[in-house]
Phi, psi and omega in degrees: 000127177263126180293126181290349182259306182255358175064027176275136178269135184204171179272338181289123181258005182259310180215162184277133179287340185268304184259351175079008181286142177271123189297317183294317181292321180295325179294322178295323178296317179296321179295319179295321178296320179295323179293318178297322179295319179297319179294321179297315180296324179295318179296319179297323178294318179296318178297319179297319179295320180295317179296321178298322178294318179296319178299321179295318178296317179298319179296319179295319179296321179296319179296317179298320179296318178299316180297318181296317180296317180296317179295318179296320178298317180295318180297315180297320182295318185283314188274333186256312186277347176100162185293331182294316178294323179297323178295319178293324181288337182234092185299332185278351182288147179292151180298134182274153178291137180286145179226154180299141181294141177275145177281121181268127180294144180299144180292140178258135179296143178290140177295134180263138176288141179298139180294137179296142179289143176303146181300129177081004182252300177057226182291351181290349180298312181295315181293325178298320178296318180296318180293324177296320177295321178295324179295325179292338178270357182267144181234160172254136183242121177254129182240171178298344183241000180167196181231157177205194182227171177192178178203154181287127173252353170208180185296335185233004183236138181241128176263145177207185176276148177296324182287348175284320186254359181229116184291134181295133183299322179295316178294326178296317178297318179296318179294319180298316179296320179297316181294318180296318177297318179298319179293319179296316179299316181298316181295320178294320178295320177296319178296319179297318179296321178297320177296320178296321180296320177296319177296319181302318182294332182271346183281144175287161179295140180163183182299319182296321179295319179294321179295318179296323178299320179292322179295315179299316181298317181294318180292324178293323177296314179296322180292324179293329177285326182283335185298314179299323179294318179295318180295324178295318178295323178294320177294320178297316179297322180298322180289316185277341183282331177274173179291121184288137178256150178304329180292347177286346183263134176258119181256118183251120182278175182296333179276003177092353179286149184245139182220160176257145180290155180255330185206154183221129173235142177236148179274135177283346187251314187251164176281063184228147175216156182233124176251139176258147181215107186261355184277352179226160174240094185266161173271113186281163171282142180262147171278154184294150177291162180303141179087000179253067180279167177270144174246150178303132181097348177296143181283136177225163182229138174254130181237134180180197182235069181290138178044039176084358179271096189294142173055050175272139179246128173236150185244152177194200178235161174278117185271341179137174176269140182228137173262122182252115179295329180296338181251029177076026179077019180287153179265135181232155167274131177256137180214159174255009172299135185299123177236120185237167177306127186107340175284343185306129180092350179281169184272153163253120183240159178260189183297331181272000179086008177285139177286127181252337181187174178244116182299139186222328182201163179227140177282128177287157179060034175230170178273055173079038175280118183238162182228150179223146176280128181304143184297333179299328180294330179297313183286336175287317184288324185244039182304317184295332181268329186265352180236000000 
């Protein structure tokens, strides 16, 4: 017996005396390996046949596509482009009979789908442009006593509130009294320090003399800090106490340029004033055409320079017309658009950018109830200048 593993010849037919392999079990292992090899070869053959079939199908599909394209091209050339083009495309074709040219109708542009509106904008795009134009017509007005707003109602005239360009007499009296008291206090304090200094020079050296020196030093220091503030108030009073000139007002346009006013008119009836400015040619705000009144709930915008923030836009609604007995029975536009100090004299505009009013006052202790003088009153009061 020859061992199938180590090839040793022996008489034992059950297992190998040398390597110890059991012949029957080893034969089963060899048979299983041969069976696995036959199965592997069978799978590889099947895969090769499958791939060959797919390649054949792909080749057939490619040939069909070429034929289809060629046929379609020929059909399009003959039926659409005309016989002359077909003749050029096929040199071997016999010359075709000439025929009168057909009139080809002019090409019509394809209808374009409307561009989608930006998210969250919708119809507000048009109103936003109108409000932007209105903002460009709005100005900031700086005066010796504060700031306000205004807007162009013609190429050379700016409307604002009278209280923006004309210092209130009551406030003027209060400011004058405050400045006079401050000056008297300062002079008395200066006189007191001079008396202490005279006493200091006569005192003998000692603790009391040193203490007085410290008191004098502290009071002089406080007085030196108070003097610039007092002088600033005195300069302010000097400006507002004399007759204010248009050149005292600084008009700041939307582009940031600063100009001085040329002329000033004030209304005897309404809180309105008119400034002229000839150094620029601005695009004014328009009043609405006849028949375009406001309805309660219509959206409006207030534009101005509240608390120094130039050309700020706030939105609200038109709440209605109100008659205020406190203002002599005048009619006002009421709105909840935020109006803050510095908005005075700025415009109230609608969605189309038409000027609807001139902001003038806010009710205290309310959730932002504001009032504006109707724009029609501006043209009534200053008819001679605006027409």
